[in-house]
N, C-alpha and C positions, 0 to 999 in steps of 0.2 A: 467367493461364489458359494451359495448355500448347497449343502449336500442333499440329494433327493432322499425321500423316505425309503425307497427300495435300496439305494446305496447304503444308507445307514443300517438297514436291516441286515444286509449281507455282511457289513463290516463288523457288526456285533458278534457274528458267529465265525467269520472266516478272516477278518482283518483285511485281506486282499482278495481279488478275484484271481484264481489260479487256473491258467489255461494250459492244457496238455496238447502236444503236437509231436509229430515225428521229427527226428533229428536229421533234417536235410535242409539244404538252402532253400529249395522251393517251398517246403512246408513252413519254414520260418517266415518267408516273404508273405505267404498266404495268411499266416496267423497274425502278422502285424497289420495286414489290411483289415482284419477283423478287430484288432485292438483299437485301431483308429476310429472305427465306427462306434465302438463301445465308449471310448473316451470322448467322442464328440457328443454323445448322448448324456454322459455322466462325467463332466469335467472334474478332475481332481481324484477320481477313483484310482486307487492303487491296483496295478495289474502285474502279475508275475507269469512268465511263460516257462513252462517246464517241458524240456525235450527228452525224448527217449527213442532208442532204436527198437523197431519191431523186428519180428522174425524175417519179414520180407526185406527189411533193410540189411540184415546181417547176412543173408544168403544171397550172394550176387552171382554165383556160378551155377545156378540151377534154373532152368526155364520155368516160369510160373505154371505153365500147363502141366509140368511133370511133378511139381511140388504140391499142388492144391492151393486154392486161393482164398477160401473162406476164413476171414479174420486174419489173413496174413499181414495186413498193415494196420490192424486195429486192436488186436487182443491185448497187448501190453498196456495200451492207453486205457482200454476199458477196465482192466484190472486196477489201474490207479484211480479211475473214476469211482469204481465200486468201493474202494478203500477210503474214498473221500480225501485222497491226497491232492486231487485237483477238483475244480468245480465244473469244468466243461472241457470238451475236446473240439478242436478244429480239424476236420478231415477233408481231403479231396473226396467229394461225394461219390465219385466213381469207384473209390476203394472200399466203400462201406457195403458190407453184406446186406441183402434185402431183409434178412431176419436178424434183429438185434437182440441182445440179452433182454429178458422180460422186464427187468427193472430200469431199462434205459430207453430213451426216445430221441428222435431228431426234433429239436426245438425250433430250428430255423434253417433256411437254405438261402444263401446269399445270392445277390445278382450275378448272373452267369457271364463269364468272359466268353469269347468266341469258342464254341464247343468243337469246331472241326479239327480234323487231323491235317497235317501238312507235310510236304516233302522238304527235307533239308539236304541239298546237294553237296557232295564233295566239291571242294573249290575248283577242281579241274573240270567239273561238269556245270559250272555256273552258266545260266542262260538256257539250259536244257530243261525239258519236261520229262516225266517218266516214259512217255511214249517214244522219246528221242534216244533213250539209252540203248546201247548195243545189246543184242541178245546175250543172255547169261549174266548180265550185270547183277551184282548182289545188293539187295536192299536190306538194311538192318531194322528189325523190329521184333519185340518180344510178344506181340499181340496176335493171338490166333484170329481174332475178329478182323484185324487189318489184313493179315495175310490171306485169309479166305476170300475177302472181297477183292483184293488186289490181284489175286491169281486169275480171277474171272476177267478182270479189266486188262491186265498186262501179262498174258501167258508167257511172254518171252523173257520175263525177269525171274531171278532166283531170290530166295528170302532166307535170312539167317538170324538167329536169336542175338540180341544184344541186351545186356543188363547194366545196371549202374545208374547213378544220378545223371542229371543233364550234362554237367561239366565232364564227367567221365565218358559219356557217350559221344559228346562233341569232340573230345580229344581223340577217341578211337576213329571217328570219321575223318578228322583232319590230319591224322598221322600220314607221313610220307608213304608208308607201306600199307596203308589201310586197305582191307579187302572190300570196303563198302563204297559203292557208287553214290549212295544216298541213305538217309535215315528217314523213318516216318515217326513223327513226334506230334504232340498236341500243340495246337496254336496257343492255347491258354498258358501252358507252361513256358513256352518260348517267350511270349510277351511279358509274362510276369517276371522273368529273369532278365529282361532287357535284351533279348536276342531276337526280337521280331524281325530285324533286318536280314537275318539268315534264312528266313522262310522263302523257299523258291517257288512253291506251288501249293495253294490250299486245295484240299481234296474234297471238292463238293460232291463227287460221285460216291464217296465212301461214307456210309452211315457211321456216326460216332458212337462212343461208349455211353451207356446209361449214366446220366449225371455228370458227364464230362464238362469241365469248365466251371462247375459250381462247387461251393464249399458247404459242407454239412456241419451243423453245430449239434453235438450230442451231449445230453445231460442226464442226470438221474431223474426218474419219473417223480420221485417224492421230494425233490429239491425245489421247493416252491420259491425260496429266496432268490436263487440264481435265475429261475424262470421269470420271476417278476422283474428282476433287474434288466434282463435282456429283452423283455417284451417290447416289440415294436422297433428295435434299433438295428436288427440284423436281417430279418426275414424280407425277402423280395417276392411278393405274391405271385407274379407271373412266372418267375423261375420255379418257385415251390410247386405250383400246380403242374407245370410241365414235367418237372423231375419226378413228382409223385406218380404221374401217369406212366413214365418210363420205368420207374422202379416196380410198379405193380405188374407191368408187362413182364419184366425180367423175373419177378417172384413167381408168377404163374408158369413161366417157361423153365424155372429152376436153373437160371443161367448165372454166369459170373465172368471173371476175367479170362477164364480158360475155355469159355464157350463162345462161338462166333455169332453173337447177337449184336446188331447195330440198330440205332434209332436216329430219328430226327423229329423234332417238335416245332410247330410254328403256330402262332396266333393268327387267326383269320378274323379280323375285326376285333372288337373289344372282349368277346366272351366265347368265341368258337376256337377250340384247340384241335389241331390236326396232328396226329401221331402216326409216323411211318416207322416200319420195322422190317428188318431182314434177318433171316437165319440162313447161314451158308455152311455147307459141308467144308471141313478143313482143307480138302483138296481143291475147293472152288468149283467142283463139278455140279453141285445142286444148290439151288437156293429157293427160298420162299420169301416173297416180298409183298407186303400188303400195307394198307393204311386205313385209319378210321378217324372220324371227326365227330365232335359233339360239343354242345354248350357245356362249359365247365365254369362253375361259380364257386365250388367248394372242393376241399380235399377229397370228399367222398365221390364227387363227380369225376375228378381226375382219375381216381383209382378204378372207378367203373369203366372209364374209357380204356385204360390199360388192360383191365381184365377182359373186356370184350375183344380187343384186338388179339390178345393172347389166345383166346378160344378160336378165333378165326384162323390164326396162324397154325394152330395145332390141327384144325380140320383140313387145312390146305397141305399138310405134310411136314410142318416144322417139328412136330413131336417125333416123327420117324428119324429125321436128321439128327436131332439132339440125342435120341436114344442110342444111336450108333456111335456116339462120341464117348470115348473112355474118360470117365471122371476119376482122377487120381484120388487115392485114399488120403485122409488127414495125415500130416507128418507124424512119424513115430516119435516116441519119447526120446530115443537116441538122437534123432535128427534135431529135435528141438533143443536138447542139451548141448549138442555140438554148436548149434547156431548161437545159443545164448552165451557160450564161452568165447565167441569171437568178439574182438574189439572193434 
């Protein structure tokens, strides 16, 4: 089969397409979904996947809200991209900061898997819903966003941090002496790892994380060869526009993994996008919940929708809630050095 001109152009300079990703089972599964799309568009193209541990992967005993989250799962990958050791990065979009390095860009956003959160019950609680659990039951999640919303919905429950990859978290849940009655995890991650059958209850009432369920493809701004190669084979227009609206909302609210901002997006007809958002105080006592809708035909339209809703949220009191939340400082050089030394 003949090699496309874009493939030949890349091969002359890079020999293979080198893709960077986190060193985790889920990250690899997601990356190979992207590899399949690329190779379907460019049969015969040689692809190499380079894995690496990020600071967020190495530090599993500190809650994300205490450590700080900007670049926690992206910095090492972006360092490799800047050094041209790799041509592109596959990220879980929800892990990407809204402000990227100035010489990097999101080239494409893939079609979204179900973005909702879900309840994964301990085996002794199979068949129950969250509202059925006894008072004081412990729910495991490391997400401030999830806890803030769930405290309003289920004040009889308790919440505890849990870190680690999906296999580790599930083992902690299923242990005979587990303190957890249930975990809250993303539907997308459970399904992609073949564990969809363990989902006990999708959480329609809990607004999900910005970008959840989608994958972001990051490249260098000036790498026209890689951009030409990937043009048209990875980007999903409806997902991209929805996620750009969500990311602009979060950028204006200056939020991240450690801030309780939840969203939902839905297309109303062919070109009307509805964006809903909630900001909840960590204790669940206060919330601001609004929505906005507009015709969205371009990236700029999507970002205008997100910006407009962010302004409305701030005017309704979201900025006051967010200002009261402690933002942890960036990790110290000592903490980074200790994490880097971990295997």
